[in-house]
C-alpha positions, 0 to 999 in steps of 0.5 A, a space after each residue: 594318089 593319096 599316101 601314108 608315111 609314118 614315123 616313130 620316136 622313141 623317150 630319153 628313158 628308152 633303154 637304147 637311149 639310155 645307152 646313147 646318153 651315156 655314152 655322149 656325156 662320156 664324150 662331152 667330159 674327155 672333150 671338156 678336159 682335152 679337146 683334141 680326144 680321140 673316142 668310141 664308146 659304147 654303152 650296154 644297160 640291162 637289169 641293174 648293169 651298166 657295161 661301158 666298152 671303147 676305144 680312147 685316146 685323151 690325156 683326161 681321166 674320168 670317173 665314167 661310173 659317176 659321170 654313167 650315174 649322173 646321166 641314168 640319175 637326170 633321166 628319172 632311174 632313181 626308184 629301186 622298182 625299177 630294178 635300174 636305179 641309178 645309184 644301185 646299179 652295177 657299171 662295169 669299164 672295159 675302156 681302153 686305148 685307140 688302136 694306133 693302127 687306126 690313129 696314124 690315119 687320122 693324126 697328121 702333121 698337118 691338121 688340114 691332112 687329117 684323114 678320116 676316121 673311117 670308110 663309109 658314106 653319110 646322108 643329110 635331108 633337109 625339106 621345107 614340110 616344117 619351119 625346123 626343114 625337118 619331116 614332119 611325122 618325125 617331128 610330132 612324135 618328138 614332140 610328143 614324146 618331149 610334152 610327156 617326159 614334161 608331163 612326168 617330170 611336173 608330177 602334177 597332172 599325171 602322176 604315174 608315168 615312168 620313164 620308157 616312152 614310144 611314139 609313132 605318127 602316121 600322116 597322109 599327104 596329098 599327090 603334091 607331097 603335101 601333109 594334110 592331116 594326121 591318120 594315126 598316133 600310137 603312145 606306149 608309156 611305161 607307167 606305175 601299177 594300177 589295180 586294175 588293167 581296164 582302169 589303167 588303160 582308160 586313165 592312161 587313153 584319157 590322158 594322153 588324149 585330153 591333156 597330152 595332145 592339146 598341150 602339144 597343140 597349143 605349143 606348136 600351133 602350126 601343127 594343130 590344122 592337121 589334127 582331126 576328130 578321125 585320128 586312130 589313137 593306139 595308147 599303150 595297145 599291148 596293155 600293161 608297160 609296168 616292166 620297162 627301161 633297161 629292166 625290161 629290154 637291153 640297151 644299146 647305144 647306136 640303135 636308133 639311127 632312125 630315130 636320131 636322123 630323118 624317121 625314114 625319109 631321105 637316107 642313112 649310111 648306117 653310121 651310128 653317133 653318139 658315143 663317136 668323137 668328131 673325128 669319126 665322119 659318122 658323126 660329123 660328116 653326117 652333121 655337115 650333110 645335114 647342115 648343107 641340105 638345110 641350107 640349099 632348102 632354105 636358100 631356095 635351090 630346092 624344096 628338098 634336098 638329100 646329100 651324100 658324101 662317102 670317105 675312105 679311112 685316113 683319106 681327107 679328100 671324101 670320095 664325092 658328095 651326091 645330091 638329089 632334090 627329088 625334083 624339087 629344084 628351082 634352079 636351072 641345073 640337074 642335081 649334078 650341076 648342083 653337087 659341083 657348086 656345093 664342093 665349090 662352097 662347103 669344104 667337107 674335108 674332116 679337119 675343116 667341118 670340126 672347124 665349121 661346126 665347132 665340133 672339138 667341144 663337149 656339145 653332144 650331150 643334148 643330142 642323144 634324145 629326141 633327135 640329133 637333126 632340127 634341133 634348136 642353135 643355142 649357145 650354153 655353158 656347161 659346168 664339168 668336174 674332174 675326179 680331181 675336183 678340177 672345175 670346167 666351165 665352157 661356154 659352147 655353141 649347140 646344133 651348129 649344124 642346124 644354123 642357116 649362117 651359109 644362105 647368103 653364100 649359097 644364094 651368091 653361088 647359085 645366082 638367087 635373089 
């Protein structure tokens, strides 16, 4: 029987995402100047105020206030009427030294024996619904907001947009679990004040339907067939949305873990990513399991895959690997047998994950909005400046866990030609 499935996304100006981006900017700066840094940094943002807290073990000294202001400025909070503005907001830092009790379980004499930074389970997921092996509803929700942000920055066709926004996409699936059409789209966007609420609602809805949606369809042509004249649009359904961002809602690091991953598809172990260096398996192992799931699906082992790995704090070897192919396996093996083969292909000890995915590089700011998964791997050069004026330029590879570099190894291991 056909069914509906919904996923949501939030923009870079959403308060929780502002917090995530500040935390990850701090991670990148610490790793740029000291790749062995151990960092767990939380951020709170509210009206006119940023609070930084967490634990750090690093040789680097940073101007954390200026880093935070740079992130806020880049997002677009640059006007006093937003009640949260890059140059004037207060920034309180309560960052302190990492616990030696935790550190002794992570750092070992032999790097290969590096222990997991915490206990827990992490999940990775992939599906052949889209070219980037992501669930379609979430992919569309992200792309709607990315185009909305582009319109805001261009400031030509639509001139009243402010940084905070949310989207939601509901898809109809057929009996074969294939998405066939978009049933509903929700977009709530912060905006400048209008003369009247009636005029405002009419203008925003017209611009979303007539300008934003056609841009999404033209840029992502493979999705165009899913759009139809019967889509139910809910545009700023509560009405006025002038008060937004950290002034309208307090933001915290790590509160958008489903937006960050698979939009409710698959599963989630509960650990957030942003603000954590790669010794924290909440982050590194979640990336590694996504890497496994994507390569399994791309290699033709299955059409859909969920991969779980679990750890004990301070222990290098994972407790185990679990795989669920949702009865889509194209090889004559059980999911347990597939998991055993996967264990022989991917070394899931923390040190080897870091090495395989090049995680001790400043690559995290780009992950902190519009999803950590389903993004395009690319090589970029990034520049960082210390408080003493030292400038470091680093060529780094982003989103390494999205590479299909293990497809040939997976095919060989499973006897797929």
